[in-house]
C-alpha positions in Angstrom: 0.0 0.0 0.0 1.4 3.4 -0.9 2.5 5.6 2.0 -0.1 8.3 1.3 -2.9 5.7 1.6 -1.7 4.7 5.0 -1.7 8.3 6.2 -5.3 9.1 5.0 -7.7 9.7 7.8 -10.9 11.4 8.7 -11.1 15.1 8.7 -12.2 16.8 11.9 -14.5 19.8 12.2 -13.6 22.7 14.5 -16.5 25.0 15.2 -16.6 28.3 17.0 -18.8 31.3 17.6 -17.9 34.4 15.6 -18.0 36.6 18.7 -15.1 34.5 20.3 -13.0 34.0 17.1 -9.7 35.9 17.1 -8.9 36.4 13.4 -7.6 38.7 10.7 -8.7 38.7 7.1 -5.9 37.6 4.7 -8.1 37.9 1.6 -11.4 39.4 1.1 -14.2 39.8 -1.6 -17.0 42.3 -1.4 -16.2 43.2 2.2 -16.2 39.6 3.4 -13.2 37.7 4.7 -12.6 34.8 2.3 -9.3 33.7 3.8 -8.6 34.2 7.5 -5.7 33.7 9.8 -7.1 32.7 13.2 -5.8 31.8 16.7 -5.9 28.0 17.1 -6.1 26.6 20.6 -6.8 22.9 19.8 -3.5 21.0 19.2 -5.4 18.0 17.6 -6.5 20.1 14.6 -4.4 19.6 11.4 -4.4 21.1 7.9 -7.2 19.4 6.0 -9.6 19.8 8.9 -12.6 22.1 8.6 -13.4 25.4 10.4 -17.0 26.3 10.9 -17.8 29.8 12.3 -21.3 30.2 13.7 -23.3 33.3 14.7 -26.2 31.7 16.6 -27.7 29.1 14.3 -26.2 30.7 11.2 -23.1 29.4 9.5 -21.0 32.5 8.6 -17.8 30.8 7.4 -17.1 27.2 6.4 -13.7 26.3 5.0 -10.7 24.0 5.0 -7.8 24.7 7.3 -4.8 25.0 4.9 -1.9 26.0 7.0 -0.7 26.2 10.6 2.4 27.9 12.2 4.4 27.3 15.3 3.0 30.3 17.0 -0.6 29.0 17.3 -2.2 30.5 14.2 -3.9 28.7 11.4 -5.3 29.7 8.0 -8.6 28.7 6.5 -10.4 29.6 3.3 -14.1 30.0 2.3 -14.0 31.8 -1.0 -17.6 31.3 -1.9 -19.8 31.4 1.2 -18.2 33.6 3.8 -20.3 36.3 5.4 -17.9 37.4 8.1 -16.7 41.0 7.8 -13.1 41.5 6.5 -11.9 43.1 9.8 -9.4 42.1 12.4 -11.1 40.6 15.5 
């Protein structure tokens, strides 16, 4: 079996409330953050997992985590459905 097949696993979903999300917009479209850099506190999350940002029952951002750094920040992208403002929070 090729190495990449042995390393395939299930993606996890990380969800958070918009009001508690510490993030900055890396890319934006029409005033909405389409790529964000956010503070990550869960050490079990890896690139390829999914970030879901809620505001009450409404999904405001749903995207794949694409990168993480050693300082506790991760990057996620939702280029087609994000409705979070392109501001630093």
